[in-house]
ZAMARGU-4260 file (C-alpha; in steps of 0.2 Angstrom, whole numbers, plus 5000, padded with zeros to 4 digits):
<rodrens>
0) 4789/5537/5267 | 4775/5543/5256 | 4787/5551/5244 | 4797/5534/5243 | 4780/5525/5239
5) 4776/5538/5225 | 4793/5537/5217 | 4792/5518/5217 | 4776/5518/5208 | 4780/5531/5195
10) 4797/5523/5191 | 4787/5509/5184 | 4776/5519/5173 | 4779/5528/5156 | 4785/5546/5157
15) 4770/5554/5151 | 4758/5544/5162 | 4769/5546/5177 | 4767/5565/5176 | 4749/5564/5175
20) 4746/5552/5189 | 4759/5561/5201 | 4746/5573/5209 | 4733/5559/5210 | 4744/5547/5219
25) 4750/5561/5231 | 4732/5565/5235 | 4727/5547/5237 | 4741/5544/5249 | 4737/5559/5259
30) 4719/5554/5260 | 4724/5536/5266 | 4735/5544/5279 | 4720/5555/5285 | 4708/5540/5285
35) 4719/5528/5294 | 4724/5542/5307 | 4706/5546/5310 | 4702/5527/5312 | 4716/5526/5325
40) 4710/5541/5334 | 4692/5536/5334 | 4696/5519/5340 | 4706/5526/5354 | 4691/5537/5358
45) 4680/5523/5358 | 4692/5513/5369 | 4692/5527/5382 | 4673/5529/5381 | 4670/5511/5384
50) 4682/5507/5397 | 4680/5523/5407 | 4662/5525/5406 | 4657/5507/5410 | 4672/5505/5422
55) 4677/5488/5417 | 4695/5493/5421 | 4703/5507/5431 | 4706/5524/5423 | 4725/5523/5424
60) 4725/5506/5415 | 4713/5514/5402 | 4726/5529/5399 | 4740/5516/5397 | 4731/5506/5384
65) 4727/5522/5375 | 4745/5528/5373 | 4753/5511/5367 | 4749/5513/5349 | 4748/5531/5344
70) 4767/5535/5346 | 4773/5522/5334 | 4759/5526/5321 | 4763/5545/5321 | 4782/5541/5320
75) 4780/5530/5305 | 4767/5541/5296 | 4772/5559/5299 | 4789/5562/5308 | 4799/5550/5297
80) 4795/5562/5282 | 4805/5575/5290 | 4822/5565/5290 | 4834/5569/5277 | 4847/5555/5279
85) 4845/5537/5281 | 4852/5537/5298 | 4839/5550/5304 | 4825/5539/5296 | 4831/5524/5306
90) 4833/5534/5322 | 4817/5544/5323 | 4805/5529/5327 | 4817/5523/5341 | 4811/5535/5355
95) 4793/5532/5350 | 4795/5513/5351 | 4803/5515/5368 | 4789/5525/5374 | 4776/5512/5368
100) 4786/5498/5375 | 4788/5507/5392 | 4769/5510/5392 | 4765/5492/5388 | 4777/5486/5402
105) 4769/5498/5415 | 4752/5492/5409 | 4757/5474/5412 | 4768/5475/5428 | 4760/5490/5437
110) 4742/5492/5432 | 4739/5473/5430 | 4733/5472/5412 | 4732/5453/5413 | 4726/5452/5431
115) 4712/5465/5429 | 4701/5456/5416 | 4692/5470/5406 | 4676/5459/5405 | 4676/5454/5423
120) 4662/5465/5428 | 4651/5459/5413 | 4656/5441/5416 | 4652/5442/5435 | 4635/5450/5431
125) 4631/5436/5418 | 4636/5423/5431 | 4625/5431/5444 | 4610/5431/5432 | 4613/5414/5426
130) 4613/5407/5444 | 4598/5416/5450 | 4584/5405/5457 | 4571/5418/5449 | 4568/5418/5431
135) 4577/5433/5422 | 4573/5439/5405 | 4583/5453/5396 | 4575/5461/5381 | 4579/5476/5369
140) 4570/5492/5369 | 4560/5484/5355 | 4555/5469/5366 | 4566/5456/5357 | 4574/5443/5369
145) 4592/5445/5372 | 4595/5434/5387 | 4585/5420/5396 | 4593/5411/5411 | 4591/5393/5417
150) 4576/5397/5429 | 4567/5405/5414 | 4570/5389/5404 | 4562/5379/5419 | 4548/5391/5422
155) 4542/5393/5404 | 4548/5376/5397 | 4557/5385/5382 | 4576/5383/5379 | 4586/5399/5376
160) 4591/5394/5359 | 4573/5394/5354 | 4568/5411/5360 | 4583/5422/5357 | 4579/5436/5345
165) 4560/5432/5347 | 4548/5446/5352 | 4543/5444/5371 | 4524/5444/5367 | 4526/5428/5356
170) 4535/5418/5370 | 4526/5422/5386 | 4509/5416/5389 | 4494/5426/5381 | 4488/5430/5398
175) 4503/5441/5402 | 4501/5459/5399 | 4518/5465/5391 | 4515/5483/5395 | 4511/5480/5413
180) 4526/5469/5415 | 4538/5483/5408 | 4529/5496/5419 | 4543/5495/5432 | 4530/5491/5445
185) 4527/5474/5454 | 4513/5464/5447 | 4506/5447/5449 | 4502/5435/5435 | 4496/5417/5434
190) 4503/5403/5423 | 4489/5396/5412 | 4482/5379/5417 | 4491/5380/5433 | 4489/5387/5451
195) 4506/5394/5451 | 4507/5413/5454 | 4521/5424/5449 | 4527/5441/5455 | 4535/5451/5441
200) 4546/5466/5442 | 4556/5475/5428 | 4569/5488/5427 | 4576/5498/5413 | 4593/5496/5406
205) 4600/5513/5402 | 4616/5521/5396 | 4625/5536/5404 | 4613/5548/5395 | 4598/5539/5403
210) 4593/5532/5386 | 4583/5516/5387 | 4593/5502/5379 | 4582/5488/5385 | 4573/5480/5400
215) 4576/5466/5413 | 4561/5456/5419 | 4562/5446/5435 | 4548/5432/5438 | 4547/5425/5456
220) 4536/5411/5460 | 4526/5416/5475 | 4514/5402/5475 | 4521/5394/5491 | 4522/5410/5500
225) 4504/5415/5496 | 4498/5398/5501 | 4508/5399/5517 | 4501/5416/5521 | 4483/5410/5517
230) 4485/5394/5528 | 4492/5405/5542 | 4477/5416/5541 | 4464/5402/5540 | 4472/5393/5555
235) 4472/5410/5565 | 4454/5413/5561 | 4448/5395/5564 | 4457/5394/5581 | 4451/5411/5587
240) 4433/5407/5582 | 4433/5390/5590 | 4443/5395/5605 | 4432/5410/5609 | 4416/5401/5606
245) 4420/5385/5617 | 4428/5396/5630 | 4412/5407/5631 | 4401/5391/5632 | 4412/5384/5646
250) 4412/5401/5655 | 4393/5402/5654 | 4390/5385/5661 | 4402/5388/5676 | 4393/5404/5680
255) 4377/5393/5682 | 4385/5385/5697 | 4382/5401/5707 | 4364/5401/5703 | 4361/5383/5705
260) 4375/5374/5715 | 4365/5358/5716 | 4374/5341/5713 | 4363/5337/5697 | 4367/5354/5690
265) 4386/5353/5695 | 4387/5336/5686 | 4379/5342/5670 | 4390/5357/5670 | 4406/5347/5674
270) 4402/5336/5659 | 4399/5350/5647 | 4414/5360/5652 | 4425/5344/5650 | 4418/5341/5633
275) 4422/5359/5628 | 4440/5358/5635 | 4442/5341/5626 | 4437/5349/5610 | 4450/5363/5612
280) 4463/5350/5616 | 4458/5340/5600 | 4459/5357/5590 | 4476/5360/5596 | 4482/5342/5591
285) 4475/5344/5574 | 4484/5361/5572 | 4500/5352/5576 | 4497/5338/5564 | 4493/5350/5550
290) 4510/5358/5553 | 4518/5340/5552 | 4509/5336/5536 | 4515/5352/5528 | 4533/5349/5533
295) 4533/5331/5528 | 4541/5324/5512 | 4529/5320/5498 | 4536/5303/5494 | 4544/5289/5503
300) 4547/5270/5500 | 4533/5260/5493 | 4519/5254/5505 | 4503/5245/5503 | 4488/5256/5500
305) 4477/5244/5510 | 4489/5244/5524 | 4489/5263/5525 | 4470/5264/5524 | 4468/5251/5538
310) 4481/5260/5549 | 4470/5276/5546 | 4454/5267/5551 | 4462/5260/5567 | 4464/5278/5573
315) 4445/5282/5571 | 4434/5279/5586 | 4418/5268/5583 | 4424/5262/5566 | 4427/5243/5562
320) 4434/5236/5546 | 4424/5223/5537 | 4432/5218/5521 | 4429/5199/5519 | 4436/5193/5535
325) 4451/5204/5537 | 4449/5216/5552 | 4460/5229/5560 | 4462/5228/5578 | 4452/5242/5586
330) 4438/5247/5597 | 4421/5237/5595 | 4411/5248/5584 | 4393/5250/5578 | 4399/5258/5561
335) 4407/5245/5549 | 4419/5252/5536 | 4421/5242/5519 | 4439/5243/5511 | 4439/5240/5492
340) 4457/5241/5485 | 4467/5231/5473 | 4484/5225/5479 | 4494/5241/5474 | 4508/5251/5483
345) 4510/5269/5484 | 4525/5281/5486 | 4515/5294/5494 | 4521/5298/5512 | 4510/5289/5525
350) 4513/5304/5537 | 4502/5314/5525 | 4490/5300/5518 | 4486/5292/5534 | 4479/5308/5543
355) 4470/5313/5527 | 4461/5296/5526 | 4458/5296/5545 | 4449/5313/5545 | 4438/5308/5530
360) 4433/5291/5538 | 4430/5300/5555 | 4419/5312/5547 | 4410/5298/5537 | 4408/5288/5554
365) 4401/5304/5563 | 4388/5308/5549 | 4385/5291/5543 | 4376/5285/5559 | 4373/5267/5564
370) 4365/5255/5552 | 4364/5236/5551 | 4371/5237/5534 | 4389/5244/5530 | 4387/5263/5527
375) 4405/5268/5526 | 4416/5263/5512 | 4434/5267/5506 | 4438/5262/5488 | 4453/5265/5476
380) 4450/5269/5458 | 4462/5271/5444 | 4458/5282/5429 | 4466/5295/5416 | 4462/5313/5414
385) 4457/5322/5398 | 4475/5323/5393 | 4478/5305/5396 | 4488/5307/5412 | 4486/5293/5424
390) 4477/5297/5440 | 4471/5287/5455 | 4458/5292/5468 | 4452/5286/5485 | 4433/5288/5488
395) 4427/5289/5506 | 4408/5288/5506 | 4394/5287/5519 | 4375/5285/5518 | 4371/5297/5532
400) 4365/5315/5531 | 4381/5321/5523 | 4392/5336/5526 | 4382/5352/5526 | 4383/5364/5511
405) 4390/5377/5522 | 4405/5366/5527 | 4407/5361/5508 | 4407/5379/5503 | 4420/5384/5515
410) 4431/5369/5511 | 4430/5371/5492 | 4433/5390/5492 | 4450/5385/5501 | 4449/5401/5510
415) 4441/5406/5527 | 4431/5422/5526 | 4429/5434/5541 | 4411/5429/5543 | 4412/5411/5536
420) 4420/5397/5547 | 4421/5379/5546 | 4418/5369/5562 | 4436/5364/5564 | 4452/5360/5556
425) 4449/5342/5550 | 4444/5346/5533 | 4458/5359/5531 | 4470/5345/5535 | 4462/5335/5521
430) 4463/5349/5509 | 4481/5354/5512 | 4487/5336/5514 | 4480/5331/5497 | 4487/5348/5489
435) 4504/5343/5497 | 4504/5327/5487 | 4499/5336/5471 | 4481/5330/5471 | 4463/5337/5471
440) 4448/5335/5482 | 4430/5335/5477 | 4413/5332/5485 | 4397/5323/5480 | 4383/5326/5492
445) 4368/5321/5482 | 4365/5305/5492 | 4375/5305/5508 | 4393/5311/5505 | 4407/5305/5494
450) 4423/5314/5496 | 4436/5310/5482 | 4454/5313/5483 | 4463/5312/5466 | 4482/5309/5466
455) 4495/5309/5453 | 4497/5292/5445 | 4516/5293/5448 | 4513/5289/5466 | 4505/5272/5463
460) 4514/5256/5458 | 4507/5239/5454 | 4516/5224/5462
</rodrens>
C-alpha cells in the first residue's frame, strides 16, 4: 500500500524531481507507519493498564477490547504489502476482519460489553460521596479542590462551582489548620462565630505504586453528640450528688429514732424525711421533663405569648398574676407576678417554653420573698443584635437576694465539674430548653436577679 501511494505521488511530479523525492517519501511513509503503529500499541497498553489496574471491568473483557483493533490495522499496514496479485490484496484483510468481528461479538454477547459499564465503579463512588450526610472534600496533592459534595456546600455555604480549582486554605475558615487536617488522624475544629464542632478525618488517594495523588477530607458535625454526652454527664453527676446527699440526710434522721424515740422527735424526723423524699421525687420529675424538652419539636402553631406565660405561672406555687385585673386561676399567693407583654404570638413550642418560664418564675418567687409591692416581673422585649438580626427576649426579675454566684457560675459554664454542683436540675432545664429553641441565657445579679432568655426573631409574630 505504501508503494502504491509513492507511485501515485511521483507520477504527478517532473521526472527529475520525482527521483530526488523518492527516498524522502519512502522514509516519511515508513516513519508514519512506525508512529501510527506506536500510537496504537501505546493506546492498547494504556487501555489494559487502566481497565486492569483499576478494575472497572473484568480481565476477560479487557483482553477482548484489546484485540479488536490490532488485527485489522496490521493487515492493512503490513501484510497487504506482501501480496503480489489483486486477488491476494483483497483476500488478506478478510481473516483479520473476521477475527476482529468475532472478538467484538464475544465482547458484546458473552462478556457483557454494554451491560458492564466501564465507569460503573467510578459513578457508584461518586454517587455515594454526593449522597453522604457528612461533608466530603477531595483535593489534589497540591491541595487544589477537585470535588465538594452537597453536604460541604451546606456546611461551608459555598457552591462547588465557586471553589473548584481553588486552594483549600483559601476556602476553609482561617481557624482550620490544613496540615493537621491532612495528617490522616482525627481532629476537631470549630466553625468561627458558631458553637458547631466538627470532627475531621482525612485519607490519602494513591495509585498502585502508593504514590499520593490527593486527599479526601471528611467533616462530621458532632455538636449534638457532644452536647448529648455533656448533658448525660451533668444529669448523672447532679442526680448522684443530690440523691446521695438527701439519702444521707434521711438516713441520719432515721437513726436518731433509736437514740430518742419520743413523740416530738419522731414527728420532727418524719417531717424532715418526708421533705427529703419529696425533693428526690421532684428531682426525678425534673429529669423526666428535661428529656421531654430535649425531644420536643422546636416549632409548633402560633400561640399567644401572654397565654404561655400565664400557663407557666399557674404551675408555680405561691405565685399570683397581677397584670391590671387579668388573673390566672391558682393558689392564693403572697408573691404577686407582673406580666408585661404586647399582644404577640410565637411559634416556639409551648412544651419547651412553658417549663422554662415556670422554672424561672419559681426561682424568682422562692428568692424574691414576700413584699407588699410586686417583686417578680415577666416582660417581653424586642430588639436587634449587632448584625441587625431581629431578636426577642423574656426577662424574669425579682428583687430578693438573687441567685448565688456559685449557682450562676455553674449555670453559665454549662458544664458540671466533679467538685462543683448546682442545687438541682431546674436551671439546667432552662439552659437546655432555651438552647433547644436556638436562644441564649444571661444573668444580671446586681440588684436582685434578672434572667434574660434571648430567642430568634423568627419565632415571634405580631397579629
